[in-house]
N, C-alpha and C positions, 0 to 999 in steps of 0.2 A: 437355777439348777440346770445342768447340762443333760439333755434327755436322749442324746445319740442321733445318728444319722444312718438311715436304713437302706437308701437306694441312691442312684446317680442323680435323679432329680432333686431329691432333698439336699444332696451335697452341693450341686450347682446353685440351688436356691439360697443355701446358707452363704455361699461365696458372694452372690449378688446383693445380699443383704448388707454388706459392708459398704462403707463409704467409697465411691467410685468416681475418681477425678477424670476418668475417661468420659463420663456422662455429665458430671456437674463440676466445671472448673472452679478452683478456690478463688476467693476474692483477691484483688491485688494487694490488700493490706495483710492477708493471711498467707504464711508460707508453711504449710504443714509437713514439708519434706525435710527429713532428718535421718541419719544413718544409725544413730545410737541404738534406736529400738530394734531395728532389723538385725542388728549385730547381737543384741541380747537374746532375740528370740531364735536366731540361728543357733547359738550355743545350746539352746534347749533341745535341738534336734541333732546335736553331735557336731555342729560346725562342718558340714560337708563342703562348704566353699573354700575351706582351708586345705582339703585333700583332693579336690578335683580341679585341675587346671582349667583356664578358660581362655577363650578368645572373646574380648570385650569390644563392642562395636556401638559407636555413637554418631549422630549425624542429623542434620536437618531433613535430608532426604537420601534415600539409597541405602540405609542401614539394613532394613529388612532383606532386601534383595541380595546385598552383599553377605549377610548372615546366612541366607539360604545356600548361596553358592559355596561359601566356606564349609558349611555342614555337609553339603553333597560331595565335595572333594574329599573330606576326611572320611566319609562312609565308603567311598570308592576305594580308599586306601586300607580299609579293613578296621578302621578305628571306630570304637563304639562311642557314639556322639550323643549329647544332650543339646537340643536346640530350644531356646526360650525367646520367644517373640510376642509382640502385641500391636494392636488388638487382634482378636479372632475374627474370622469371616462368618462362619456359620455355627460353630459350636465351641464351647470353652476349651475343650481338650486340645485344639489346635495350637495352643500357646505353648505347649511343652511336649516335645517328641523325643523319644529315644531311638536313634538310628532310623529316623523316618517314621516311627510308629507312635500314634497317640496313646495314652494310657487306656486300658480296658475299663468300662463302666465299673466293674466290681473293684478293680484297683483304685480307681479314682475315689469311689465311696469309701474305701477302707482308709486311704491316706488322708481324706478330707476329715473323716471322723476322728481319726488320731490327732490331726492338727487342731480340730475344734475343741477337743477334750483338753488338750495342752494349753490352748489359749484361754479357756475357761478358767483354768487353774491359775494362769498368769495374771489374768485380769482381776482375779479376787486378791492377788498378792500386791497389786500395783494400783497406783492412782492415775497412771498414765492413760492417755487417750486410746480409744479402741484402734486397732490396726486398720489400715485401709485395705480396699480390694487389691491393689497392686501389691502391697506388702505381704498379704496373705497369698497371692498367686506366686510371688518369688519364692516364699518359703515352701510352698507346695512343690514347685519345680525342683528345688534342691533336695527335697524329700524323695521325689521320684528318680532323680538322677543318681542319688546315693544308693537307693534300693536296686536300681538296675545295673549298677557297676559301670557308670559312664566313665570314659577315659579322658574326654575333653569336652567341656561344655561351651557352646557357642551362645553368647548373651547379647540380646539387642536391648539397649537402654529404652526406658519407657518415655522419660522426659529428661532432656538435658544430659547430665552426666555426673556431675560433682556430687549432688545429693540424691542421685537415682538409687533405688534399692538395689539395683544390680552392682553398684560400685563397692561392694564388699568382697568381690571375687579376688582371685589371686591370677592374674592373666599372664599367658605366655606371650601374647602380642595384643596391642591395643590398636584400634583402627578408628579414624575419624573420617567419614565418607565425605561430608559436605558441610557448609555453615551458611545459613541464610537467616532472614527474619522470620521466625515462627515462634509462637508460644511467648511473645515479647512481654505479656503481663506478668510472666513468672520468671523467664530467663534473662530479661532485660531488653531494652529497645534499641541497642546497637550491635553491629556485628562483633565489636570487641568483647562486650559483655557476654553475648552468646557464646563466643570462642572460649571465653574463660571457663564457662559451665561445661561445655564439651570437653575442653582440655583437662577438666577435673578427673577424667578416667585414667590419665596417665599415671604410671607407677615407676618408682625409682628403678632405673636399669633396664626397664621392659621396653623393647622396640615398638615404635608407633608407625603404622602405615597410614599415610595421609593422602586424602584426595585433593583435587584441585581447588583451593580455597581462595576467596578474596584476600587481597594483600593485607588488609588490616587484621582479618582473622588469622592469616598465616603468621603474622608477627606475634600474636598472642600465643598461639600454639608452639611456635619455634622457641620463644622465651621459657615457657614452662617445660619443654623438652630438655633444653639446656640445663635448666635449674635442676632437674631430676636425673640427668646423665642418660636420657633416652636416645638411642639411634633413631633418626628419622628417615623414612623411606617415602619420599614425596612423589606423587604421580606427576610426570612431566620432567622429573629431575633424575631420580634413581631408577625410575621404571616408566614405561610408556605403553600405549596401545594404539592400534590402528584397526579401522574396520575395512574389511574387503569389500568394497563397493561393486566390483565386477561380479563377485559370487552373488550379491544381493539382487542384481539386476537380471540374473539368470531365471529367477523363479519369481514371477509375479504374484504368486499366492504364498509368499514366504511367511513362515512363522518363527523363523530363527535367523541368526545372522553369523558369519564367520568373522573371527577377529584374530589379530596377532598381537601378542604381548611380549615385550622385551624387558627383562630384569637385569640386574648386575651380572648374572651368570649364565642366563639362557635366553634363547629365542623360542618362543611357543608359537608355532605356526598353526593356521587352520583350526583354531579352537572354535567349536560351535557353541553358541548359547542360545536357548530357546526363549530369549527375551529381547524385544526389539527396542531400538533407540541407541543413540550414542551414549546417553547416560548409563545404559546398562553395560555397554562395552568398558566404560570407566569403572563401574562397579565390579565387573569381572576381573579387571586388572588389579583391583585391590584385594580380591580373593586369591588370585594367583601369587601376588607378592606375599600375602599372609602365609599361604601354603609353603612357599619357598623358605620363608623364615622358620617355619615349624620344622621343616626337613633339616635345616641347618642346626636347629636345636636338638636334634636327635631322632626325630621321627622319620627314619629313612625309608619307611614304606610309602611315603607320600612322593611317589615317582611321577614322571611326566604323563604316563598313561592314566594314572589316578586323576591328575589334574584335568586332563582332556575329557575322561569319562564323567567326572564329577560335574564339570560345567554342563556337558551335553544333557545330563539327566536331571538338572535342577528343575524343580517344580515350584513355582512361586506365583499363585493366582493374583488376579486384579492389577497386573503390571502390564498395561496395554494387552489384556487378555482377549483373544478374538474368538467370537462365536460365528462360525459360518452358517448363517441363516439367511433369509431373504426378507429384509436386507441384512447386510453384515452388521454385527453388533460388537462393539469394542467397550470393555470395562477397565477403568483405570482409577487407582486409589489416590491420585494427586489431590492435594489438599492445601497447597500453598503456592505462591507465585513462581518459585524456582521450579517446583515439580511440574506446574502447569506449562512452563516454557519447554520442558522435556516433552510433554505430550504433543505440543504444538510442532515441535521439531520432527517427531515421527510422522505427523500428518502431512509433511511436506514431500514424503516419499512417493514415488510413481504409483504404487498400488492404490493410494488412497485418493488419487486425483480423478477427475472426470466422473465424479459421483455426486448425487445430491446428498449433502452432508447435514445431519441434524445433531445437535448437542442436547443432551439431557443434564442439567446442572443443579446441584444442590450444595449447600455449605454450612459448616458450624458457625454458630454465632460469633465465636472468638476468632475467626479467620478473616483474612483480608480479601473478602469477596470481591471488592471492587477491582483490585488489581488482577485477580484471576480472570474475572469476566472480560476485563480490558485485554488481557493477553490471549484468551482462547476463543472468544466469540467471533472475531474476524475470519476464522477458518471455516465458518458455517453459514449455510443459507437460512437456517431456522434454529431457534433456540427454545426448548421447553424448561422453564423453571419449576422446580418441585421441592419437596422436602422429604427426609427420611423419617421413618415412623418409630424405630426402635430405639432412639436416643433423643433425650429432651433438648440437646443443644442446637437442633436444626433451626436455621433461619426460615422465616416465613417466605414462601415463593413470591408473594406480592412484593415484599421488600427487595428481593433480588431483581424482580421486574423492574421496579423504579430505578434501581442502580443502573441497570442496563440502558433505561430510557434516558437517564441523565448523560450517560457517556455518549449516546448516539447524537446528541446535539452537536458534537464537535466533529462528526464524521460524515462523509457524503454517502457512503454505502455501508449499510449495517444489516445483519440478519433480522428476520422477522421473530418477534418474541411472543410467547404466550405462557400460561401458567396451568399447571396440573397439581392437584391437591395430594396426590400420592405417587409412589414410584410405578405402580401398576398402570395407572391412567397415563403417567408421563410416557412410559415405554409404548403404550398402545398408540398415543398420539405421535410419537416420534417415527414409529414404524409407518403409519399412514403417510406422514409427511416425506419420508425418504424414499418410499416406493420399493418396488421389488429389488431393484439393483443398487440401492442407495447405501449409505453408511450412517449408523447411529452410534455416537460416542457418549458414554455415560462416565462423568467424572465430577470432581469437586469435593468429594469426601469418600473415605473408605466405607462409611456407614451406608451412603447411597449405593455405592458399587456392590457392596455385599448384599443388600436387599434386593437389587436387581438380579444379581447372580442367583439367588434363591428363586427368583421367578422363572429364570431361564432354564434351571436345572429341575 
């Protein structure tokens, strides 16, 4: 019998009681991802995904940053937006925002209570399995967007694309930011297989904005686009970007970068983005191209000033997020080899040289920790391996230490490595090692970065 939900804490606890594949990955032999049930449940709440158009974004890396930039551009244009992303950093409500605002605790409580009652009735009528945490979260986001009169929803896929819960939307534009090897036990162990899953978000006749993909992945996405009659706008072909390196060198304490984006119809000069790295310049170009396609589709309020303002005011934490302390601390949510290469690339900048650099690293059990350590550790004098506490998928720090030791056998110069049993101890040790003027970089998992962010704040 359903007894009701009375406050925000009870609402969040009810959500967390659902099966959560962000915390416990399904076994390789079990694929629990299907769209039929989410479609049935959405009908029960009035099918808001049929009435609210969307921008649908998939990718191995960069999809969250791109979603945040698109959302910010649309807000600057005066469009009422709904942004759906995952996972959250500090509190559940971060996953769903309306024009930048999270739901109020009372609103969340009411919506979750309504959803819980509806699901209780549905489960009594059906022998189907209990909906997962992500399915419930997706339903809740659509309920919020519907109630708040959202004009365009910006949706980040949770996993893959073809069978992701978000793939029931009606997109105006689809975006594939990047394709690399990640979640291989679910999406497939080759770039072609993963590309097929990501390309599953393409819809007939809907334009697709595409990042710079490996050739084998591009072949798969292009074939699917042609099959569905989707116009492709590919970074490096239909549009391009360039970083203003001279501007970057003027400010040794820079926390932003200036870029130029060229599209089929416009040159956007001196666009400022508060996110560092060439990978973020790439993501910004995807957001600009998406905005231009929306303008061409009739959203004339998305003018050049809105694009500029939207990019400049984008807020997206844990993407090379800098805390100006002594030592300087950087938090990054990189969690696969491709995103680790992006972090390493930023560290080659002049601002980060001539410092004692210390890495704090943790990783989930289903990630390629060896490749990540191999990529990032040579950029540091010391490494502190640790684990995050709020998610059971964390690898033991001793295991990470052993991986690093095995890699060091093949190199003449390697960082000194040690172990800490929790993020607080790891941060303390790293600060001591880096010294007053040094640099501490915390990366390897969004769960580690978010826990350290809470300690810093």
